[in-house]
N, C-alpha and C positions, 0 to 999 in steps of 0.2 A: 234055778229058775231063770231063763233068759229074759232081760228087760225090752221093751218096746224097741229101742234103736238096734238091737242085736236081730230081732224078727224082721223088722220092716225093711226093705231093700229099697234104694231108690235108684233113679235115673243117673244120679251122678256116681254110683259106684264103680272103680275103676278108672275114673277120668284123670285122677293124679297120674298114673302110669302113663296114659296116652300123653299128657301133656309133657311129662318128661321125655318121653321118646321125640315128640316133635321138637322139643327144645334142643334135644341132643344133635337131632339130624341138622336143624337150622344153625347150631353152633359149628358142626363140623363142615357143613357147606360154607360157611362164612370163612373159616379158617383155610379151607381150601382155595377160595378166591384170593384170600390174602397172600397165601403161599405163591400162587401163579403170579399175582401181581408184583410181589417183591422179586421174583425172578427175572422180570422184565428188565431189558438194558437201560431204557429210559428213566425207570425207577431208581435204578441202582446208581445212575449218574447223579440223578436229583438228590438222593440221600448223600451221596459221597461229597455234593457240594454244600449241602447244607452242614455236614460235619465238618468241612474243611473251614467254612466260615466260622462255625462256632469255635474250633480249636485253632485256628489260623495256622494250617499246615503250609 
């Protein structure tokens, strides 16, 4: 026999999946922006300057 939790469905059913989907889309969008940013010449030269200062090339 099913207990009350199994019988009663709430408005929150399935929300975890939707939240994971939104989180995944947000994370991949953020990664895409970071990739685009890192490919910019001014960012590459800034990173190169930082690493040259750190390692004294």
